[in-house]
N, C-alpha and C positions, 0 to 999 in steps of 0.2 A: 354244664356251665363252664367247667374248667377247660374243657377242650375248645370251646369257642373263644376263650381269652388268649390261650397260648398261641404263639405264631406257628405257622405251618413249617415243618421241617423238610418239606419236599423241595427238590431242586427246581429252579425255573426251567420251564420247557421252551426250547427254541421253536419259534413259529415257523411254519412251512411257507408262509406268504413271502414272496421275494421282495415286494415293495416295502416291507418293514425292516429289511436287513441290508439292502443295497440301494444306494442313491445313484441315479443315473443323471448326468448333466453333461454340458459341453465345456470346453476350455474357455470359450468366450463368456459364458454365464458365470463360471467360477472366478474368472479374472475380473469381470465387472463387479461381482458381488464383493470381492476383496477390496477393490478400489473404493466403492461407494460406502463401505462399512468402516473405513479407517482413513478418512480424509484429515490431513493435518494442515490447518490454515496458518498462514504467516501472520505474526503479530505486527500488523502494518496499519498505520493510521496517521493522517496528516491534519485532520480538522475535527469538527464536532460530531461527525458520524462515528468516529471511533469510540465516543462515549457510549453510544447505543450498542456497539459491538462488544465493548467491555462489560456492559450490563448483561448481555446474553451469556457471558461466561460464568455468571454467578449462579448461586443455588436456586434462584427463583425460576430460571428458565432451563438450567441443567442441560447445556449443550453436549456434555459428554455421553449422554444416553444415545446419541447418534454415532458414537465412536470417534468423535472429533476432539482432538486435543491440540491446542495452539502450540506452535513451535517458534523459537526465537531466532532461528537462522534459516535463510532461504534454501540451504542445501538439504534440509530435512523436511521441507514443506512442499505440498503439491497443490495447494489452494491459496490464491491471493484474493483477498477482499479489499478492494481499493476504497477504504473508508476515509473520504475527505477530498479536499480540493487538490488538484495536481497543477502545479505552476510550471512555467517554462524552465525555471532554474532546477526544479526537482525532477523533471522528465528524464534526464540521463540516469539518475539514481534509480528511478522506477524501472527503466528498461534493464539496468544491470541486475537488479533484484530478480526480475522475471527470468532473465537468461541464466541465473545461477540456480533456479529451481529445477529439479530433475523431472524428466518426462515419466508419465503423463502429468500435465499440470493444467489447472483450470483457473478462470478469473471470473469474479463477480463484481460488476461495477455498481457500487453502492452510493446512492445519493444523487441528487440533481447536479451538484457541482462536478461530480465525476463523469456523468453521462453526457451533459451538454455544456458544462461550465456554470450552470445555475444562474444565480443573480449576478455573477461576474462576467457573463458571456457577452454583455453589451458594451460596457464602458471600461473593461479591464483588459489591457493588452498582454498581461503576463500570466493568464490562466489558460490552460489547455482546454479547448472546447470539445471535450469528448476524449476519454482515455482510450477508446478504440482506435484513435489515430496513432497510438503508440504500441499497444499490445492487443492481441485478439481477446474478445470478451465472450464468455459463454452465457451468462445470465445478467440481465439488466434489472436493477432494483431501484425504482424511483422513490422519491420522498426527500423531505428536508427537515430533519433527518428521518430515515425509516426506523420504525420501532423494532425491538428485538423479535417480535412475532413475524414481522415481514422478512427479517433476515433468515429466520428458520424456514419460512415458506420458500425463499429463494434457494436455500440449501436442499430442501426436499425436491424442488424442481431440478436442481443440478444432479441429485442422486438418480432421478428418473432418466435424465439424459445420459449419465454414465452407464446405467443399466442397459441401455439400448445400443451401446457402442460395440464395435468389433475390433479385435486386435489387428486384423488385416486392413481395416479402414482408418485406424487412428492416425497413422503417419501421413495419410493423404487428406485428412479432414481439414477443411479451411473454414474460416468464418464466412457465413453466407448472408447474414443480416447485420446491418449496422444502423445505429440510431442516427437519425438526421440531426445535424447540428450546424451551426454557423461556421463558415470557413474563416480562417485567419487572413486578414488583409493588412499585413505589416510589411514594412520596407526594411531591407537589410542595410544597416549602416556600419560604419567603421567603429570598432570598439574605442571607448573613451579611456577606460582604465586598462592600459596594456602593460603596466609595470615598468615602463620606461620614462616616467614623468621626470625623473631626476636628470635624464640625458636629453630632455627636450631643448630646443633652441631658446625658448623663453627662460629656461633656468641657467643655461650656459652664458647667455649674453643679456644685458638689460634691454628692455624695450626702447625703441627710438625716442619715445616721449620723455623718458627719464634719463636718457644719456647726458643731456647738458647739465643736469643737476649733480652728476658724479664728480665734476671738476670743482665744485664749490668747496671752500674750506669748512670743516666741521667745527662747531663751537666747542671750545674746551671747557670742561666742567671746573668750576672754581671750588677749591677745598673749603670746607666749612671751618671757621675759626671759632673756638669756644674760649671764652674768658676764663681765667683761672678761678675767679670768684664765683662764676656761675656753675662750675662743675659739680659742686656739692650743695647747691641750693635746692630747696624743696619747693 
């Protein structure tokens, strides 16, 4: 009975099976495994879709089990989830953030407003109708807004896409599929607020309609006279 309880003092034997001691793989598989197991998304959001993205970072969904940890700067992130509406005014900032991200980098278009413009695609001239007009998109995630489970499903699909990539083909890979969206039919006009409004002709010279009135004498204000007895009256 005592011999069965005590641990064995024998040294572990090294197995002779090669498959249990040596791992054989390729550089592509090792590189893709390292990329898909440590994706760092950028903390980026412009509208209500970011609320769902923030909920996914909580303990209920536990996004960190995929090795995903959000970063606050684009120079340390390799995944951009465009969570929210992209307007014409914000488009240059989005492109700048994307260009500051190091290679290899990936994009998930999250929400209907990001993919096609959503409910703003018909009567709003200041919303970009499809973020793929600005940056290449790897995974489209429809919904208004998508739930955290849908975001995790999009991340799993992106991981599968990364796992099938090759180092030699990554620099020549281009976006092959684009979501159909309405084109912008806007006319380019001259800017109204150009910062030179103080030097405009209307500011430097009065309008012709008001020019005759500048020669009229201005009425002088009469000083108020207060009686000595009324100064201290209640």
